[in-house]
C-alpha positions in Angstrom: 134.9 76.8 77.4 137.9 77.7 77.0 140.4 79.2 80.3 140.2 82.5 81.0 143.1 84.4 80.2 145.1 86.7 83.1 144.3 89.7 81.0 140.4 89.0 79.8 137.4 89.8 81.6 133.9 89.0 81.1 131.5 91.9 79.4 128.0 90.5 80.9 127.2 92.5 84.4 126.8 89.6 87.1 124.8 90.4 90.8 125.7 87.9 93.2 123.5 88.0 96.3 125.0 87.6 99.5 124.6 87.2 103.5 126.2 85.4 106.4 127.8 82.4 104.8 131.1 83.0 104.0 132.1 79.1 103.4 129.6 79.1 100.9 130.0 82.6 99.2 133.5 82.1 99.2 133.1 78.9 96.6 130.4 80.7 94.7 133.0 83.9 94.5 135.7 81.8 93.7 133.6 80.9 90.4 132.5 84.7 89.6 136.4 85.5 90.2 137.5 82.8 87.5 135.2 84.3 84.9 136.7 87.7 85.6 133.2 90.1 85.0 134.5 93.5 84.6 130.6 94.8 86.6 129.8 92.8 89.8 126.7 93.6 91.7 126.8 93.1 95.0 123.5 92.7 97.5 124.0 91.9 100.7 121.1 91.6 103.7 121.9 92.8 107.1 121.9 90.7 110.3 119.0 89.7 112.3 120.3 89.8 115.4 124.0 90.7 117.1 125.0 87.1 116.6 124.6 87.0 113.0 126.7 90.3 112.7 130.2 88.7 112.9 129.2 86.0 110.0 127.6 88.5 108.2 131.1 90.7 107.8 133.1 87.8 107.2 130.7 87.5 104.3 130.9 91.3 102.8 134.8 91.0 103.5 135.2 88.5 100.4 133.7 91.2 98.5 136.7 92.9 98.7 139.5 90.0 97.1 138.4 91.2 93.7 141.7 91.2 92.6 141.0 91.4 88.7 139.6 95.1 86.7 136.4 95.0 87.7 133.9 97.8 88.6 132.3 96.5 92.1 129.2 98.2 93.1 127.7 96.9 96.2 124.5 97.2 97.8 124.2 96.1 101.0 121.3 96.7 104.0 121.8 97.8 107.5 118.9 95.0 109.3 117.6 92.8 108.0 114.6 92.4 105.4 114.5 89.1 104.5 113.9 87.1 101.5 111.0 88.7 99.9 112.5 92.5 99.9 115.9 92.6 99.8 116.2 90.1 96.8 113.4 92.2 95.1 115.0 95.8 96.1 118.2 94.4 94.8 118.0 93.3 91.7 115.2 96.7 91.1 118.8 98.1 92.1 120.4 96.0 89.8 118.7 96.9 86.3 117.9 100.7 87.1 121.7 100.4 86.0 122.1 97.3 83.4 119.9 96.3 80.8 120.8 92.4 81.2 122.8 90.3 84.0 124.3 87.2 85.4 122.3 86.4 89.1 123.8 84.1 91.4 123.1 83.6 95.3 125.2 82.7 97.8 124.5 78.8 97.5 124.9 78.3 93.6 128.3 77.0 92.3 128.4 77.0 88.5 130.1 75.6 86.3 132.6 77.7 84.3 131.1 77.3 81.1 127.1 78.7 82.4 128.8 82.4 81.8 129.6 82.1 78.4 126.0 80.2 78.2 124.3 82.9 79.8 126.4 85.6 77.4 125.4 83.8 74.5 121.8 83.9 74.9 121.4 86.8 76.2 122.5 88.4 73.3 120.6 86.2 70.7 117.4 86.5 72.9 118.1 90.3 73.8 114.9 91.5 71.7 112.7 88.0 71.9 109.7 89.1 74.3 108.7 85.4 74.1 112.2 84.4 76.0 111.9 85.8 79.6 115.2 84.6 81.2 117.8 82.0 80.9 118.4 78.8 83.3 121.2 77.5 84.1 119.4 74.8 86.5 118.4 71.3 84.6 117.2 69.3 87.7 115.8 66.2 85.2 118.9 64.8 86.0 119.1 63.1 82.5 115.8 62.1 82.2 115.7 64.0 78.9 118.3 64.3 76.5 116.9 67.0 73.9 119.2 67.0 70.4 120.0 70.8 71.1 122.7 72.5 73.7 119.2 73.9 75.4 114.9 73.8 75.0 112.1 76.1 76.1 109.6 76.0 79.4 107.7 77.5 81.5 109.2 76.9 84.4 111.4 80.0 85.9 114.2 77.7 88.2 116.3 80.2 89.8 119.4 78.4 90.8 121.9 80.5 88.8 119.6 82.6 86.1 119.9 85.0 84.0 117.3 87.8 82.5 117.1 91.4 80.8 116.0 94.8 82.0 112.7 94.4 79.4 111.9 90.9 81.0 112.5 92.5 84.5 110.1 95.8 84.9 107.2 93.3 84.5 108.2 92.1 88.1 105.9 93.1 91.1 107.1 91.7 94.6 103.5 92.2 95.7 101.5 90.3 93.2 98.9 92.7 92.2 97.5 90.8 89.2 96.6 87.5 91.1 93.6 89.8 91.7 92.1 89.6 88.3 90.5 86.7 87.6 91.2 86.7 84.0 95.4 86.8 83.7 94.8 83.9 87.4 92.9 81.2 85.0 95.5 82.3 82.3 98.3 81.7 84.1 96.8 78.3 85.9 95.5 77.1 82.8 98.7 76.8 81.6 99.6 73.3 84.2 98.0 70.4 82.5 97.8 68.6 85.8 95.6 69.6 88.2 97.5 68.8 91.0 100.2 71.3 89.8 97.5 74.3 89.0 96.2 73.4 92.6 100.0 73.4 94.1 101.1 76.6 92.4 98.1 78.5 93.0 98.0 77.7 96.6 101.3 78.7 96.8 100.8 82.1 94.6 97.6 82.7 96.8 100.0 82.2 100.3 102.5 85.0 98.6 100.1 87.4 97.9 98.7 87.3 100.8 102.1 87.9 102.9 102.7 84.3 104.2 105.7 83.2 102.3 109.1 85.4 102.7 110.1 85.0 99.3 110.7 86.5 96.1 110.9 83.6 93.3 106.9 83.1 92.8 106.4 86.4 91.8 108.8 86.0 89.6 107.3 82.5 88.0 103.9 84.2 87.8 104.9 87.9 86.5 106.5 85.3 83.4 103.8 83.1 82.6 101.0 85.9 83.1 103.0 87.0 79.5 103.0 83.8 78.9 107.4 84.2 78.9 109.2 81.2 78.1 112.9 79.9 79.9 115.6 78.4 78.4 116.7 75.1 80.3 120.3 73.9 79.5 120.3 69.9 77.7 122.3 69.5 81.4 123.0 70.8 85.1 125.2 73.9 85.2 124.7 74.9 89.0 124.6 73.3 92.0 123.2 74.2 95.3 124.9 73.6 97.6 123.3 75.6 100.6 120.8 72.9 101.7 121.0 72.8 105.9 120.3 74.5 108.8 121.6 77.5 107.4 118.8 77.9 104.9 116.1 80.1 104.8 113.7 77.1 103.1 116.6 74.7 101.9 117.0 73.3 105.3 116.6 68.9 104.2 119.0 67.7 101.8 116.2 66.2 99.0 117.1 65.0 95.3 117.6 68.7 93.7 120.8 69.4 96.6 124.0 69.6 95.2 123.3 68.0 92.1 126.8 67.1 89.6 127.5 69.5 86.8 128.1 69.1 83.3 130.0 71.6 81.0 128.7 72.0 77.9 129.7 72.0 74.7 130.6 74.9 72.4 129.0 76.0 69.7 125.9 75.7 70.9 123.2 74.1 69.3 120.1 76.0 69.1 116.5 74.8 69.3 114.7 76.1 65.2 111.7 77.3 66.8 111.0 79.5 70.4 108.4 77.5 71.4 108.0 75.2 74.8 109.4 71.8 75.1 106.1 70.0 76.0 107.4 67.3 76.8 110.7 68.2 78.9 107.8 70.0 80.8 105.3 67.4 81.7 109.0 65.9 83.3 108.7 68.7 85.2 105.8 68.6 87.0 106.5 65.7 88.3 109.7 67.2 89.7 106.9 70.2 91.1 104.8 67.2 92.3 107.6 64.9 93.5 107.2 65.3 97.5 110.3 63.6 99.7 109.7 60.5 101.8 107.6 61.2 104.7 111.1 61.0 107.8 112.1 64.2 105.4 109.3 66.0 106.0 108.8 65.7 109.4 112.7 66.3 110.2 112.5 69.1 107.9 109.0 70.4 110.3 111.4 69.8 113.3 114.2 72.0 112.2 111.3 75.2 111.3 110.2 74.8 114.8 113.9 74.3 116.3 114.8 77.7 114.4 111.6 79.4 115.2 112.2 78.7 118.9 115.5 79.9 118.7 114.3 83.2 117.1 112.1 83.5 119.6 114.6 83.9 122.6 116.7 86.2 121.0 118.7 88.7 123.8 116.9 91.6 124.3 117.5 94.6 121.6 118.5 92.5 118.8 116.9 93.1 115.3 113.7 91.2 114.6 113.1 89.2 111.4 111.0 91.3 108.7 
């Protein structure tokens, strides 16, 4: 990707989700600043208690450093909404104003070519209902080398991604269609491996019942309910730098933590047909089913217990997590 001139700007809006991690936010903000989008939508969750207020404020202060021609729109929560409500309501807000957007969380550090990749494919597949998103993450670590710049998959990876209002309109944070047995069967039948089918069935059930505070499984369900496809680059364009104690779910480093990135070359080489790449999906299925080593699962569980215990002893008058 050519260097951006000081006077140029990037015409695709960027949605940036932030919370309480100023160090990580600054690194991702620098990558966004280098792309110089003309419109930046910032979605921030509020502090869970007094101890988080200062870090939330420090994180939001970074947005004030925009120094290129850019309209900045802010949607800041006063109290903590949690992942499920904050991300879903924030993206509803973005797509109420925009036909398309690139979406980055505070721990998803993009390669510079990620922005051009998304921009070109947002335009190419703007009206193609078969394609529901463009992903920047490729977790295969070189295990699959297609002859093209990207391929199509049924897996909706959301560490750096882009989509259109036409696709987001089908998103339902409550997953109300999960109770429709015909829809459920159609979605689960897309998984060839019985173990993977059961994994997603269990997760979607937990999400539907409100036992998991998340938003992304609802998105993957909405896309698969329409047999949608995700674009995935031939190699990884996003490094998730947020694994650790401050993360909500990714507490312990694993094989997809801080994956290296590699720039794409242009012009892009496009697949001949818009169809699911069966070989890639078989490899992605293995990634889904790959369990971390026992010691990492044990550490992960201990850290979750520790964080819950810490939250249980907050001083009186603090705001509980919703």
